[in-house]
matplotlib code that plots the C-alpha trace (Angstrom):
import matplotlib.pyplot as plt

x = [68.4, 69.0, 65.8, 63.6, 62.7, 61.6, 59.2, 56.9, 54.0, 56.2, 57.3, 53.7, 52.6, 55.3, 54.3, 50.6, 51.3, 53.2, 50.4, 47.6, 49.7, 50.7, 52.5, 53.3, 50.1, 51.3, 54.6, 56.7, 55.7, 57.7, 57.7, 57.3, 60.6, 58.9, 55.5, 54.0, 50.9, 49.8, 46.6, 45.3, 45.9, 48.3, 50.8, 52.6, 56.3, 56.6, 53.4, 53.7, 52.7, 52.1, 51.5, 48.8, 50.1, 46.8, 45.3, 47.6, 47.8, 44.0, 43.1, 40.2, 41.6, 44.9, 44.0, 41.4, 40.3, 41.8, 40.2, 41.0, 44.3, 45.1, 48.6, 47.3, 47.7, 51.4, 51.2, 50.6, 48.4, 51.3, 51.8, 55.1, 55.8, 54.9, 55.9, 53.2, 53.7, 51.0, 53.1, 54.9, 55.5, 58.9, 57.7, 58.8, 60.9, 63.6, 62.1, 62.3, 63.7, 67.5, 67.3, 64.7, 66.9, 68.3, 64.8, 63.3, 66.1, 65.9, 62.1, 62.3, 65.1, 63.4, 59.9, 61.1, 63.3, 60.5, 58.1, 60.6, 61.0, 57.6, 53.8, 52.1, 48.6, 46.4, 46.1, 42.9, 39.8, 41.7, 41.8, 43.8, 41.9, 42.6, 41.9, 45.0, 45.8, 46.4, 48.9, 52.0, 52.2, 49.6, 50.3, 48.3, 46.4, 48.2, 47.7, 49.2, 50.0, 51.7, 54.9, 55.0, 58.3, 58.0]
y = [-62.6, -64.6, -63.2, -64.5, -67.8, -65.8, -63.7, -66.1, -63.7, -61.1, -63.7, -64.8, -61.2, -60.8, -64.1, -63.2, -59.8, -61.4, -63.9, -61.3, -58.6, -61.0, -58.2, -60.5, -62.5, -63.9, -65.6, -64.8, -66.9, -70.1, -72.5, -76.2, -77.9, -81.2, -82.8, -83.0, -83.8, -81.7, -82.3, -84.5, -81.9, -82.5, -79.6, -79.9, -79.0, -75.3, -74.2, -70.9, -71.5, -68.9, -69.6, -67.8, -67.6, -66.3, -69.7, -71.1, -68.1, -67.8, -71.5, -72.4, -75.9, -74.6, -71.6, -71.6, -68.0, -67.3, -63.9, -62.5, -61.2, -63.8, -64.3, -67.4, -69.2, -69.3, -70.3, -73.8, -74.6, -73.6, -70.2, -71.3, -70.3, -73.0, -73.1, -73.7, -75.6, -73.3, -70.2, -69.4, -65.7, -66.3, -69.0, -72.6, -75.4, -74.5, -71.0, -70.0, -66.5, -66.8, -63.9, -65.5, -66.1, -62.6, -61.1, -63.0, -61.9, -58.3, -58.3, -59.6, -57.1, -54.1, -54.9, -55.7, -52.7, -50.4, -51.9, -51.4, -47.7, -46.6, -46.9, -46.8, -45.5, -44.0, -40.3, -39.5, -39.9, -41.4, -45.2, -46.8, -48.9, -52.6, -52.9, -53.2, -51.5, -54.3, -53.8, -56.0, -56.2, -55.7, -52.6, -50.7, -47.5, -44.4, -43.6, -41.6, -42.8, -41.6, -43.1, -42.0, -42.5, -44.8]
z = [-65.3, -62.2, -60.7, -63.6, -61.9, -58.9, -61.0, -62.7, -62.9, -64.6, -67.1, -67.6, -68.3, -70.9, -72.6, -72.5, -74.0, -76.9, -77.4, -77.4, -79.1, -81.9, -83.9, -86.9, -87.5, -90.8, -91.3, -94.4, -97.4, -98.0, -100.9, -100.5, -101.5, -102.1, -102.4, -98.9, -97.0, -94.0, -92.1, -94.9, -97.5, -100.4, -101.0, -104.3, -104.6, -105.5, -103.7, -101.8, -98.1, -95.5, -91.8, -89.8, -86.2, -84.9, -85.6, -82.8, -80.5, -80.3, -80.6, -78.3, -78.0, -76.6, -74.4, -71.7, -72.5, -75.9, -76.5, -73.0, -71.7, -69.0, -67.7, -65.9, -69.3, -68.4, -64.8, -63.3, -60.3, -58.0, -59.6, -61.4, -64.9, -67.5, -71.2, -73.7, -77.0, -78.7, -77.9, -81.2, -81.5, -83.0, -85.4, -85.1, -86.6, -89.1, -89.6, -85.9, -85.4, -84.8, -82.3, -80.1, -77.0, -77.1, -77.7, -74.7, -72.4, -73.5, -73.1, -69.6, -68.5, -70.1, -68.8, -65.3, -65.1, -66.2, -63.7, -60.9, -61.6, -62.9, -62.4, -65.8, -66.2, -69.0, -69.3, -67.3, -69.4, -72.3, -72.0, -74.9, -77.4, -77.3, -81.1, -83.3, -86.5, -89.1, -91.8, -92.6, -88.9, -86.1, -84.0, -81.4, -82.2, -81.1, -77.4, -74.6, -71.1, -67.9, -66.5, -62.9, -61.1, -58.0]

ax = plt.figure().add_subplot(projection="3d")
ax.plot(x, y, z, "-o")
ax.set_aspect("equal")
plt.show()
């Protein structure tokens, strides 16, 4: 983990993968505990509310190229990693995933370790689809790839 600050592009690729991958596009339903107003809309106590994370992760006002995989979204002009307020793959506020710090650490260690040891490429003639399979979560279509030891 001490190498993480020295690997901003690796960190940016992980974050951009989470942004574009967006495996949980809908948050779990919540219930308004009191009458509230949000964005000019009145929400009465007891109303079921569901968040749509895609609305933030693909917001054209937040991301330079929202529909394109672009790790530069997470790099500043000097190539250093930068955090983005619109990056919410673990939800936000009181409902943020309690395991977020551990998940971020494990993602970095796992991804960096794999890239150190393997070159990944598609099976010749079988490029994976970039379309997701939408269900309760969003997952990739089944595909095969090669992991070639370095």
